N, C-alpha and C positions, 0 to 999 in steps of 0.2 A: 787610145792612142794620146789622144788629144787631156784626156781628166790628168796633168802634172805638175807640182809643181813650180814648174822653172813655167809653166805658160804664166800663171796668176802670177810668180814673183818676178817678171820680166819684167822690170821700169820703164821704157819702152817701147813707141809703138814700133819700132823697129826691132827688137828684141823683141818682143810680141810675133811680129809675124815670125820671125828665124824659126819659133817655136809652133807656131799651128806648122808652118812647113817640111819640121821636120818626123812631128807624126804621126804625118803620110809614106806611104810608098811613091817615092819621088814618079817612079814610070808611071801610073795610076793617073797621077796626080795631071800629068801633061798628055793623058794620051788623047788621039782626038774622038771625037765620037759623033753621028750626023746633029747633034747638039751643044759644040764646045766639048771645050775640056771639062774634068771634072769639077776643080775647085773654083772655084770666081773671087776675087771682091767686092763690096761698094761700097762706098763715102757714104756715110750718112749725112743728112742735112742738122746741123747743130742750133741752139737755139745762144743765136747769137746776142740776146732779151742779159741771157745770165750774166752779168760780170765773173764768173772761171769759169766761162766754155770763152772767150777771147785769145784767138789768135790758138784755139785747138783745135782736134779733127778726131772724127770717129767713123770710123770703117769696120764690116762685118766680111770677116769671112765668111761664102757658105758654099754647100758640093748642090752644086745646077740638080734640079731635079730628073728632068730628064737626062741629062748625061748618065745619068745611075740608077734611071731604070731599064733605059737600053743596058743598059753593059750588065746589070743583075740579071738580067730575064735571059741575055747573049751566052752569057754562063754557063748561068739557073735553066733546066731544063723544064726543072719542080715550080720556081717562080713563073716561067715563062706563062707554063700550063695556066696556075693560082690566077697570074691579072689576065688570063684569056677570059675562064670563066668569070668571073666576076667581068667583065665586059657584057658577055653570053645575058647574063641576069640584070645586067645594069638596064633599066630604065630609060630605053631611048637611049641606050649602049654608053649611057654619061656615066663616067664613078667620081665621085664625090671625094672630099680630102678632108682628113683626118687633119686637123691642126693638136701641137702639144708644143707651152711653158712650163719654164720650171726654172727658177732660180734655185740653180748648190753654189754649195762650198765646198773648197779642200778641206778649207782650216779647221777648227774647233769648233762643232754645230751650237753651242751655247757660248760663242764668244766671237760670228764669224766678224772680219777684218772686211771692209768695205769694198779695198782690191782684189780683192781671190772671189768675189761671188763673180758668177757666170752665168748669166740665161743661154740656156741648153732651150733650139727649139727643134721638135720631132716635128715629120709627120706622114700620113700613111691614106692606104687605095681603101675607101668607107666599106665596099661588096667588095674583101676580101672574107677569106671565112674568118669564121667570130672565135676556133681554135686557132687563130695562127694570129688576128689580132690584139689574143689575148697573151701572149708574148711580147718580150721586151727586144727580140734581137726584129721583133718582125718591125717595128717603127724605125726609118729610118732618119737619120740623123740629119738638119737640116746648116745650123748651125752654132758655134759656142760661141758666143760677143760673154766679155767685157757689158757686165751690169755700170759703172762705170761710163759707158758709152753711150749706152740704153738712156739715162739718165740726165746724158746731155742734148737727148732729141726736146723736141715741144710736147711730145705727147706717153715720151719715155716710152714704157713696154708695150701698150698699143700704138705711139709708132712703130715701134720694132719692126709690129707687127705687120702694119701698115707693107712696108718697103720687104717685107722680107712673103705677104701675098704677092707683090709687084712680081716676085719669081718667078711665083704658077701661071699667074694671070698679065702676064706682059699684053702692051697696049698690041705690037707690032714683031712677027715671028711664033717662033715656037710659044702656046698657051696646052694650061689643060684647058681653055676654054677649047677650044681652036683640035685638038688635041695629038699628038703625037705617034710618030711608030715604034710597035718597038719589033726583034726577029725571035 
């Protein structure tokens, strides 16, 4: 539901926020899990040395990976079984995370409009079965962020990925390095 023209044609960050919230089931967004709510916002540090960034802000809406995995395993016994088997087969019972980022264009691919370009970041668990990893529905969406916001960062896409990985490997609290609990 995120890949709609209204998402990229909204001229302000306020209208962009409204479009993100419309794309999700509001109840699921605010439902509490042991890891917090599903949809979160993170302010990104823009590169103030560029004059075009003066007075601008860049934010990233993202789906909390812990809350998503918890919720998916709680409502789907087959998914829980896949993750449980993956943990059993993993060395030291630690799972690997696969990340994928792609710039997508909702408009004409031959004449992309810079205002409509989006950075889509997906993730999955490395130890899940190969047949599962080959399916597009096996990859969890982490964020779909405007490319223009990524360009405001000092390192562009690499900086965006740094902030993405921080959501998975937090200094304190829940982290994929320390583990998480699923039902």
